[in-house]
C-alpha positions as CSV (number, residue, x, y, z in Angstrom):
1,M,39.4,-36.3,-69.6
2,K,40.7,-32.9,-68.4
3,V,37.5,-31.2,-69.4
4,A,35.4,-33.8,-67.6
5,L,37.6,-33.4,-64.4
6,T,37.2,-29.6,-64.5
7,A,33.4,-30.0,-64.9
8,I,33.3,-32.3,-61.9
9,L,35.3,-29.8,-59.8
10,V,33.0,-26.9,-60.7
11,C,29.9,-29.0,-59.7
12,L,31.5,-30.0,-56.4
13,T,32.4,-26.3,-55.7
14,A,28.9,-25.2,-56.5
15,F,27.4,-27.9,-54.3
16,A,29.7,-27.0,-51.4
17,V,28.8,-23.2,-51.7
18,D,25.1,-24.0,-51.8
19,S,25.4,-26.4,-48.8
20,F,27.3,-23.8,-46.8
21,T,24.7,-21.1,-47.6
22,Q,21.9,-23.4,-46.6
23,T,23.7,-24.3,-43.3
24,R,24.2,-20.6,-42.5
25,R,20.5,-19.9,-43.1
26,A,19.6,-22.9,-40.9
27,I,21.7,-21.7,-38.0
28,R,21.1,-18.0,-38.3
29,P,19.8,-16.8,-34.9
30,T,16.3,-15.4,-34.9
31,P,15.7,-12.1,-33.1
32,S,14.7,-12.7,-29.5
33,A,11.2,-11.7,-28.5
34,V,10.9,-8.5,-26.5
35,A,10.7,-9.5,-22.8
36,K,7.4,-8.6,-21.2
37,P,7.7,-6.2,-18.2
38,R,7.4,-8.1,-14.9
39,E,4.7,-5.8,-13.8
40,I,2.2,-6.9,-16.4
41,G,-0.7,-8.9,-14.8
42,Q,0.2,-7.9,-11.3
43,T,-2.2,-6.5,-8.7
44,A,-1.4,-3.2,-7.1
45,Y,-3.0,-0.8,-4.6
46,V,-3.3,2.9,-4.8
47,M,-1.7,4.6,-1.8
48,D,-0.4,8.0,-2.8
49,E,-3.6,10.0,-3.6
50,T,-1.5,13.0,-4.7
51,L,-0.3,11.0,-7.7
52,S,-3.3,8.8,-8.3
53,V,-4.8,10.6,-11.3
54,L,-6.2,8.2,-13.9
55,R,-5.6,9.4,-17.5
56,P,-6.6,8.3,-21.0
57,K,-2.9,8.2,-22.1
58,P,0.5,8.0,-20.4
59,S,1.3,11.7,-20.0
60,L,1.3,14.2,-17.1
61,F,-0.4,16.6,-19.5
62,A,-3.3,14.3,-20.4
63,V,-6.7,15.4,-19.1
64,P,-7.6,13.6,-15.8
65,M,-10.4,11.1,-15.9
66,Q,-10.6,10.6,-12.1
67,R,-8.5,10.6,-9.0
68,M,-8.4,7.1,-7.4
69,R,-8.9,6.8,-3.7
70,R,-6.5,5.2,-1.4
71,G,-6.9,1.4,-1.2
72,R,-8.2,1.1,-4.8
73,V,-7.2,-2.2,-6.3
74,V,-5.8,-2.1,-9.9
75,K,-4.5,-4.7,-12.3
76,I,-1.5,-3.6,-14.4
77,M,-2.0,-4.2,-18.1
78,G,0.8,-2.1,-19.7
79,V,3.9,0.0,-19.0
80,A,5.2,3.2,-20.6
81,E,7.7,6.0,-20.0
82,A,6.7,9.6,-20.6
83,D,7.4,13.1,-19.1
84,G,10.2,11.7,-17.0
85,V,8.1,9.1,-15.1
86,K,6.9,5.6,-15.5
87,F,3.2,4.9,-16.2
88,Y,1.1,1.8,-15.7
89,R,-2.0,1.1,-17.8
90,V,-4.4,-0.3,-15.3
91,A,-7.8,-1.9,-15.0
92,A,-9.2,-0.1,-12.0
93,I,-11.4,-2.7,-10.2
94,P,-14.5,-2.8,-10.4
95,T,-14.7,-0.5,-13.4
96,G,-12.6,1.9,-15.4
97,S,-9.2,1.8,-17.0
98,G,-6.5,4.2,-18.0
99,W,-2.9,5.3,-17.2
100,V,-1.6,6.2,-13.7
101,Q,1.8,7.2,-12.6
102,A,3.6,4.1,-11.3
103,D,4.7,5.9,-8.1
104,A,1.0,6.2,-7.0
105,V,0.6,2.4,-6.5
106,F,2.3,-0.2,-4.3
107,G,2.5,-4.0,-4.4
108,K,4.3,-7.1,-3.5
109,F,5.5,-7.6,-7.1
110,R,8.0,-4.7,-6.8
111,D,11.1,-4.9,-4.5
112,G,11.3,-2.2,-1.9
113,D,7.7,-1.1,-2.0
114,D,7.3,-1.9,1.7
115,A,10.2,0.5,2.6
116,R,8.8,3.1,0.2
117,L,5.3,2.9,1.8
118,A,6.8,3.0,5.4
119,R,8.6,6.3,4.4
120,L,5.4,7.7,3.0
121,I,3.5,6.9,6.2
122,Q,6.2,8.6,8.4
123,S,5.9,11.8,6.3
124,M,2.1,12.0,6.6
125,N,-0.2,13.3,9.3
126,G,-3.7,13.2,10.5
127,F,-6.2,10.5,9.6
128,D,-4.6,9.9,6.2
129,Q,-1.5,8.7,8.1
130,I,-3.5,6.3,10.2
131,E,-5.5,5.0,7.2
132,T,-2.3,4.4,5.2
133,A,-0.7,2.5,8.1
134,T,-3.7,0.3,8.2
135,E,-3.3,-0.5,4.5
136,F,0.4,-1.2,5.1
137,F,-0.4,-4.0,7.6
138,N,-2.8,-5.6,5.1
139,L,-0.4,-5.3,2.1
140,F,2.9,-6.2,3.8
141,P,2.1,-8.5,6.7
142,T,5.6,-9.9,7.0
143,S,7.6,-6.8,6.3
144,Q,10.7,-6.0,8.4
145,F,9.2,-2.5,8.8
146,R,6.0,-3.8,10.4
147,A,7.3,-3.5,14.0
148,P,8.3,0.2,13.9
149,I,5.0,1.0,12.0
150,L,3.0,-0.8,14.6
151,L,4.6,1.2,17.4
152,L,4.0,4.5,15.5
153,Y,0.4,3.4,14.7
154,G,-0.4,2.9,18.4
155,D,1.1,6.3,19.3
156,L,-0.9,8.0,16.6
157,L,-4.1,6.4,17.8
158,E,-3.6,7.4,21.4
159,D,-3.0,11.0,20.3
160,A,-6.2,10.7,18.2
161,A,-8.1,9.4,21.3
162,S,-7.1,12.5,23.3
163,K,-8.5,14.7,20.5
164,L,-11.7,12.7,20.3
165,S,-12.1,13.0,24.1
166,R,-11.9,16.8,23.9
167,D,-14.2,17.1,20.9
168,A,-16.8,14.8,22.4
169,T,-16.9,16.6,25.7
170,R,-17.3,19.9,23.9
171,Q,-19.9,18.8,21.4
172,L,-22.2,16.4,23.3
173,I,-25.0,18.4,24.8
174,R,-25.3,17.8,28.6
175,A,-29.0,18.8,28.8
176,E,-30.0,16.3,26.1
177,M,-28.0,13.5,27.8
178,A,-29.6,14.2,31.2
179,A,-33.1,14.4,29.6
180,S,-32.8,11.0,27.9
181,A,-31.6,9.2,31.0
182,A,-29.4,7.0,28.8
183,P,-26.0,6.0,30.4
184,L,-23.3,8.6,29.9
185,H,-20.8,6.2,28.5
186,S,-23.3,5.2,25.7
187,Y,-23.3,8.8,24.4
188,Y,-19.5,8.8,24.2
189,L,-19.3,5.4,22.6
190,N,-21.8,6.5,20.0
191,Y,-19.9,9.7,19.2
192,V,-20.1,10.2,15.5
193,S,-16.3,10.8,15.0
194,L,-15.6,7.3,16.1
195,D,-17.3,5.9,13.0
196,R,-14.4,6.4,10.5
197,Y,-12.0,4.7,12.9
198,R,-14.3,1.7,13.4
199,R,-14.7,1.3,9.6
200,I,-11.0,0.4,9.4
201,G,-11.0,-1.9,12.4
202,I,-9.8,0.5,15.1
203,T,-11.2,0.3,18.6
204,F,-11.1,2.9,21.4
205,V,-12.0,2.1,25.0
206,F,-13.5,4.7,27.3
207,N,-13.0,5.6,30.9
208,P,-16.4,7.0,32.1
209,S,-14.8,8.5,35.3
210,T,-12.3,10.7,33.4
211,K,-14.5,10.9,30.2
212,Q,-11.5,9.9,28.2
213,F,-11.1,7.7,25.2
214,H,-8.0,5.6,24.8
215,Y,-6.6,3.3,22.1
216,D,-7.2,-0.3,23.0
217,G,-3.6,-1.1,22.4
218,A,-4.0,-3.9,19.7
219,S,-0.8,-3.0,17.9
220,W,1.2,-2.8,21.1
221,K,-0.1,-6.2,22.1
222,E,1.0,-7.7,18.8
223,L,4.5,-6.3,19.3
224,V,4.8,-7.8,22.8
225,L,3.5,-11.1,21.6
226,K,5.3,-11.5,18.3
227,N,8.5,-9.4,18.7
228,K,9.7,-10.4,22.1
229,G,13.0,-8.9,23.0
230,S,12.9,-6.2,20.4
231,N,13.2,-2.5,21.2
232,E,9.7,-2.0,19.8
233,A,8.3,-4.7,22.1
234,V,9.9,-3.1,25.1
235,E,8.4,0.3,24.2
236,A,5.0,-1.3,23.5
237,Q,4.9,-2.9,27.0
238,K,5.5,0.6,28.5
239,R,2.6,1.9,26.6
240,L,0.4,-1.0,27.7
241,D,1.3,-0.4,31.3
242,S,0.4,3.3,30.9
243,L,-2.9,2.3,29.3
244,K,-3.8,0.1,32.2
245,E,-3.0,3.0,34.6
246,K,-5.1,5.4,32.5
247,M,-8.1,3.1,32.5
248,A,-7.9,2.8,36.3
249,R,-7.9,6.5,37.0
250,T,-10.9,8.2,38.6
251,A,-12.0,11.8,38.2
252,N,-10.4,14.2,40.7
């Protein structure tokens, strides 16, 4: 009887150990899947041409394949860290793929990119500054930085208009204009240097009396209409008043 009882206890103990082992196996946590970087699948836009080198692998020492132009659309397919920077593996629309430094591109998927692009614009100069500001408006239409960039944009374009006026007056040949009998203003408004501005939607008006181009004030008008009461709107109205006065001037 004692032997039988001992055998039963051994069997019960073995059964309990086996059940406990199986239970532990059943509830053992499985390793969690590696989280996919949030950038994967997102659309981005090349803005910083200094950094926009497309490479076959994520390294600043990799042989460049091409330098992508500002405004190039890319789709992010991968992320890597190398040489102290982050790289994105991108499909460069319409063709091409490779790795580009993440700082070269901007997009709505990444917090703070509108502030970063606004700072980049303020540090630039020349036509690149104007072109990048135009891209900013398309990429971040509701950004809190839109108003100050709109004001800056208008000032940049009025400065550009002054330079265009000087260059056109110097380069247009008076004898040819007189010989053709075409209206004087038509020569100015066909001036070749206007083309690159028109390609990005910028319009200049022309005062034929003073032979001066002026920015049409579209960004200032937007500020006055949509940002009433702001400092930027007040300044924009001053510029519109000045534009009206400039267009009414006559040659001395």
